[in-house]
C-alpha positions in Angstrom: 59.1 -2.9 -19.3 56.4 -4.2 -17.6 55.2 -3.8 -14.2 53.9 -6.7 -12.0 50.3 -5.8 -10.6 50.9 -6.3 -6.4 48.6 -9.1 -5.0 45.9 -8.1 -2.7 47.0 -7.2 0.9 46.2 -10.0 3.4 42.9 -9.9 5.4 43.1 -8.9 9.0 40.2 -9.1 11.4 37.8 -6.4 11.7 38.4 -3.9 15.0 35.8 -2.3 16.2 35.2 -0.2 19.2 33.5 -1.4 22.4 30.0 0.5 23.2 29.7 1.5 26.9 26.1 0.1 27.9 23.8 1.7 30.4 20.2 2.4 31.0 18.1 5.3 32.7 15.4 4.1 35.5 12.6 5.3 32.8 14.0 2.4 30.6 15.9 3.9 28.1 18.7 1.7 26.7 21.8 3.6 26.2 24.9 2.6 23.7 28.1 4.9 23.7 30.5 4.2 21.4 33.6 6.3 21.6 35.5 6.4 18.2 38.0 9.6 18.0 39.6 11.4 15.0 36.5 13.5 13.6 35.1 16.2 16.3 31.5 14.8 15.4 28.9 12.8 17.5 26.5 10.5 15.6 23.0 10.2 17.4 20.3 7.3 16.8 17.3 6.8 19.0 14.6 4.1 17.9 11.4 3.8 19.8 9.2 0.9 19.4 5.9 1.4 17.4 4.6 -2.1 16.1 0.9 -1.8 15.2 0.9 2.1 14.9 -1.2 3.5 12.2 1.5 4.1 9.6 -0.2 7.5 8.3 -0.4 8.7 11.8 3.7 7.5 12.4 4.6 9.3 9.0 2.6 12.5 10.0 4.4 12.3 13.7 7.9 11.6 12.2 7.5 14.4 9.8 6.1 17.0 12.2 8.3 15.7 15.2 10.3 19.2 15.0 8.1 21.6 14.1 7.5 23.3 17.5 7.1 22.2 21.4 5.1 24.0 24.3 8.0 26.2 24.8 9.8 26.6 21.3 8.8 27.5 17.6 10.1 25.3 14.9 12.8 28.2 14.3 14.2 28.3 17.8 14.5 24.8 17.5 16.5 24.8 14.3 18.5 27.6 15.7 19.6 25.9 18.6 20.8 22.3 16.4 22.3 24.9 13.8 24.5 26.6 16.9 26.1 23.2 17.4 26.6 22.4 13.8 23.6 19.9 14.2 20.6 18.4 12.6 18.0 16.1 13.9 15.5 14.2 11.4 13.1 11.6 11.9 11.0 8.5 10.1 8.9 5.5 10.7 8.4 2.1 9.5 6.2 -0.7 10.8 8.8 -1.4 13.5 9.5 1.7 15.1 9.7 5.7 15.3 13.5 6.5 14.5 15.2 9.6 15.5 18.6 10.5 13.8 21.3 13.5 13.6 24.5 14.4 14.3 26.6 17.5 15.7 29.8 18.9 16.8 31.1 16.7 19.7 31.2 19.9 21.7 27.7 20.4 21.3 26.2 17.0 22.1 24.7 18.2 25.4 22.5 21.0 23.4 21.5 18.6 21.2 20.4 16.3 23.9 18.7 18.8 25.5 16.7 19.8 22.2 15.9 15.9 21.9 14.4 15.9 25.4 12.2 19.0 24.9 11.1 17.3 21.6 10.1 13.7 23.6 8.6 15.5 26.2 6.9 18.4 24.9 6.3 18.2 21.1 3.0 20.2 20.4 2.7 19.4 16.5 1.3 23.1 15.8 -1.7 23.0 13.2 0.2 25.3 10.7 3.2 23.2 10.1 1.4 20.1 10.4 -0.7 21.2 7.6 2.3 22.0 5.4 3.9 18.1 6.2 0.6 16.5 5.3 0.3 18.2 2.0 4.2 17.6 1.5 3.6 13.9 2.2 0.2 13.7 0.5 2.0 14.8 -2.4 5.0 12.9 -2.5 2.7 9.6 -2.0 0.7 11.0 -4.9 3.5 10.9 -7.4 5.2 7.6 -5.8 1.9 5.8 -6.0 2.4 6.0 -10.0 6.0 4.9 -10.1 6.8 0.8 -11.1 9.0 0.3 -8.1 6.5 1.6 -5.8 3.6 0.0 -7.1 5.2 -3.7 -7.6 6.6 -3.2 -4.0 3.4 -2.9 -2.5 1.7 -5.7 -4.4 4.6 -7.9 -3.3 4.5 -7.1 0.8 0.6 -7.8 0.3 1.2 -11.2 -1.4 4.3 -11.7 1.3 2.5 -11.0 4.5 -1.1 -10.7 4.0 -2.7 -9.4 7.4 0.6 -9.1 9.1 1.8 -5.4 9.4 4.6 -5.7 6.9 1.9 -6.5 4.5 1.1 -2.7 4.4 4.4 -0.8 4.9 3.2 2.7 3.0 0.2 4.5 3.7 -1.8 5.6 0.7 -2.2 9.3 0.1 -5.8 9.1 1.3 -5.0 7.5 4.6 -2.5 10.2 5.3 -5.3 13.0 4.1 -7.4 11.4 6.8 -5.1 12.0 9.7 -5.5 15.0 11.9 -3.7 16.8 14.9 -5.6 15.0 17.6 -4.5 11.4 16.1 -0.9 12.7 16.3 -0.6 14.0 19.8 -2.7 10.4 21.1 0.1 8.5 19.3 3.1 10.7 20.5 1.3 10.2 24.3 0.8 6.5 24.1 3.6 5.2 21.9 6.8 8.0 22.3 8.1 6.6 25.5 11.5 5.4 26.6 10.2 2.0 27.7 12.0 -0.1 25.2 13.6 2.4 23.2 17.8 2.8 22.5 19.5 5.4 22.2 22.9 5.1 20.7 25.7 7.8 20.7 28.9 7.4 18.4 31.8 9.9 17.7 34.6 11.6 19.3 33.1 11.4 22.7 33.9 10.8 26.4 31.5 8.3 27.7 31.3 9.5 31.1 30.6 13.1 29.9 28.0 11.9 27.2 26.1 9.6 29.9 25.6 12.8 32.1 24.2 14.8 29.3 21.7 12.0 28.8 20.9 11.7 32.4 20.5 15.3 32.5 18.5 15.7 29.0 16.5 12.5 29.4 15.7 11.4 32.9 12.5 13.1 32.5 11.3 11.7 29.3 8.5 9.5 30.4 5.3 7.7 28.9 2.2 5.5 29.3 2.0 1.9 28.2 4.2 -0.9 27.0 5.7 -1.1 23.4 3.7 -3.6 21.6 6.2 -6.3 19.8 6.0 -7.1 16.2 4.9 -10.8 16.0 7.1 -12.7 13.5 6.9 -13.0 9.9 4.5 -15.9 8.7 6.0 -18.6 6.4 6.2 -17.8 2.7 3.6 -19.9 0.8 4.3 -20.5 -2.6 1.7 -20.1 -5.4 0.8 -19.0 -8.6 2.9 -15.9 -10.2 1.0 -12.4 -9.1 0.9 -10.3 -12.0 -0.1 -6.6 -11.0 -1.6 -5.5 -14.5 0.0 -2.2 -15.8 -1.3 -1.5 -18.9 0.7 0.0 -21.7 4.2 -0.4 -19.4 7.0 -1.2 -21.6 8.7 -2.9 -19.0 8.3 -5.4 -16.4 9.4 -5.2 -12.6 9.9 -8.6 -11.6 10.2 -9.7 -7.7 11.1 -13.1 -6.7 11.2 -13.8 -2.7 12.2 -16.8 -0.8 12.8 -17.6 3.1 16.1 -16.6 4.3 17.9 -17.5 7.9 18.2 -14.7 10.5 21.5 -13.2 11.6 21.4 -15.3 14.6 21.1 -18.6 12.7 24.5 -20.8 11.8 23.9 -20.5 8.3 23.9 -16.7 8.0 27.5 -16.1 6.8 26.9 -18.9 4.1 23.9 -17.3 3.4 25.5 -13.8 3.1 28.3 -15.0 0.4 25.6 -17.3 -1.5 23.4 -14.3 -2.1 26.4 -12.2 -3.3 27.5 -15.2 -5.8 24.1 -15.2 -7.1 23.1 -11.9 -7.5 24.4 -9.6 -4.8 27.4 -7.5 -6.5 28.1 -6.6 -10.1 30.2 -9.7 -11.0 27.6 -11.9 -9.6 26.1 -14.6 -11.7 22.5 -13.2 -12.1 24.2 -9.8 -13.3 26.7 -11.7 -15.8 23.9 -13.4 -17.2 21.0 -11.1 -17.7 22.7 -7.8 -17.9 26.1 -9.2 -19.6 25.0 -11.7 -21.6 21.5 -11.8 -22.3 21.1 -8.0 -22.2 17.6 -8.3 -20.2 18.0 -6.0 -17.8 20.3 -2.9 -16.5 20.4 -3.8 -13.2 19.5 -7.1 -11.7 20.1 -7.4 -8.0 19.6 -9.5 -4.9 19.7 -8.9 -1.2 18.4 -10.3 2.1 16.5 -8.3 4.3 17.0 -8.5 8.0 14.1 -7.1 10.1 13.0 -7.7 13.6 10.2 -10.0 12.5 11.9 -12.1 10.3 14.1 -12.3 7.1 13.7 -12.5 3.5 15.9 -12.6 0.5 14.5 -10.9 -2.6 15.7 -10.8 -6.4 14.5 -7.8 -8.5 15.0 -7.2 -12.0 13.3 -4.6 -14.5 13.0 -5.9 -17.8 11.6 -5.1 -21.5 8.0 -6.3 -21.5 8.7 -8.4 -24.4 11.4 -10.6 -22.5 9.6 -11.2 -19.2 8.8 -14.9 -19.6 12.7 -15.8 -20.3 14.1 -13.4 -17.7 11.9 -15.2 -15.1 13.2 -18.3 -16.7 16.9 -17.1 -16.3 16.2 -16.3 -12.7 14.7 -19.9 -11.7 18.0 -21.2 -13.7 20.4 -19.4 -11.6 18.7 -20.1 -8.4 18.7 -23.9 -9.1 22.4 -23.2 -10.4 23.6 -22.2 -6.8 23.1 -25.6 -5.7 24.1 -27.5 -9.1 26.8 -25.5 -9.9 28.5 -24.3 -6.6 31.3 -21.8 -6.6 34.9 -22.3 -7.0 37.5 -21.4 -4.9 38.1 -18.5 -7.2 34.2 -17.3 -7.2 33.9 -17.9 -3.4 37.2 -16.0 -2.5 36.3 -12.9 -4.5 32.8 -13.1 -2.8 34.7 -13.2 0.3 36.4 -10.5 -0.2 33.9 -8.2 -1.1 31.8 -8.9 2.1 34.6 -8.1 4.2 35.8 -5.4 2.4 32.1 -4.1 2.4 31.8 -4.5 6.3 35.0 -2.8 7.0 34.0 0.3 4.3 30.9 0.5 6.2 32.0 0.8 9.8 34.9 3.1 8.8 32.6 6.1 9.6 30.9 7.0 12.4 27.6 7.2 10.9 28.2 3.7 9.6 29.0 2.3 13.1 25.7 4.1 14.6 23.6 2.4 11.8 25.2 -0.8 12.4 25.2 -0.6 15.9 21.0 0.4 15.8 20.4 -2.2 13.2 22.1 -5.1 15.0 20.1 -4.1 18.7 16.8 -4.3 16.6 17.7 -7.8 16.3 19.2 -8.1 19.9 22.6 -8.4 18.7 25.8 -6.1 20.1 28.0 -4.5 17.8 30.7 -7.3 18.5 28.7 -9.4 16.6 29.8 -7.9 13.0 33.4 -9.1 14.2 32.6 -12.5 14.8 30.7 -12.7 11.7 33.2 -11.6 9.7 35.3 -14.3 11.2 32.4 -16.8 10.1 32.7 -15.7 6.6 36.3 -16.4 6.3 35.2 -20.2 7.3 32.5 -20.5 4.6 33.5 -23.2 2.2 31.8 -24.0 -1.2 30.6 -27.2 0.5 28.5 -24.8 2.7 27.4 -22.7 -0.3 25.9 -25.6 -2.0 24.3 -26.9 1.0 22.7 -23.3 2.0 21.6 -23.0 -1.7 19.5 -26.3 -2.0 18.0 -25.8 1.3 17.4 -21.4 1.1 17.5 -20.7 -2.5 14.7 -23.3 -4.2 12.7 -21.8 -6.6 10.2 -24.1 -5.9 9.6 -22.2 -2.6 9.8 -19.0 -3.8 7.0 -15.9 -4.2 7.0 -14.2 -7.7 5.1 -10.8 -8.8 5.6 -9.1 -11.7 4.3 -5.8 -12.3 3.8 -5.7 -16.1 1.4 -5.2 -19.2 -0.9 -7.8 -18.8 -1.8 -8.3 -22.3 1.6 -8.9 -23.3 3.1 -11.0 -20.8 0.3 -13.3 -19.5 0.4 -15.6 -22.5 4.3 -16.3 -22.2 4.3 -16.6 -18.8 1.4 -19.0 -18.7 3.1 -21.6 -21.0 5.3 -22.5 -18.0 3.4 -21.1 -15.0 0.1 -20.5 -13.3 -0.6 -17.0 -13.1 -3.1 -15.0 -10.8 -3.7 -11.4 -12.0 -4.6 -8.7 -9.6 
């Protein structure tokens, strides 16, 4: 006896909590999102840091919790552990970010710790030196890895003198940072003007706001946040070959312009990217991995940042198939406009997109992450539900049009990291090559 497999459940609209938006007199914007069910609170703080020295910013983020004028690193850790909490920090070309979580009942204590860090971080010499050595060691290892090398070459080729053109400091740059530079960066850039705090969890918004006022009202600082200028237009040209003698693989990266989240074509772009290379049953994966066996994990993604958006194809292949793999990437890009998806292919991608959003917002951490990412682009959390409805409305004709306008390989930038002795000849048969 056979049992019929039930069909997929019908899609339902995305339900999201409504943030309570407030602001402190010092300029800090605050989003409070009540999401009961798990007695935890997620905290995200984003401080604008465009044009900060990346080496210094990385050092600041690494040593932010190493001590204040009144508390040692151990005492800070004990206070956080006492409320089941943790805090960490990171930096990128746009911002210095602090993230963490705690038991909902301990939110006030975590915010007190955060307030002390923001207003009185002291960056003691010994812990700072330890973090400096750790970062240098990590970068020294990373700088030997193909993924790191090709990303650095791609950023430089795409963005040139724009801050996005140099998104990772070198080990030598970090080694040149001293405590005075870290203290100066904190004093000049870690201030509330333009910063945003997001709290998501099993919280009472009024109680959480009272805790924010108590702990962060005294946070202040000099200067205005420097805004990141828009990304320059992509300029296609010769394939850039970053020579890696002896490499048995080539790392191929193909980038082309993408529209911002706020653009009317964003939903169609989202689905076009999925169909092309954004998930396992995409055309790129089926071609390069399943059919040709050229690469294990070809992929495509759209990166949205405060300065602009870009779509990126990534695939690592054996050296001997570098040229044919690149040709297949180009063919698949052209095929998105020449052979638009049928209803079944489009529906599969649409279900994947809608399901991914629901999974990503099923946790407090996911909602906090989305709220932070959207706020960086000037969008509210409710935009996500609106985007889901726009995804439902995308047609195959929309995919064809957007693919023709946005996924044209003639307007792309291609960077390949590989053994120049073996890949230059085959690539030069069909393309102009610029060897780094």
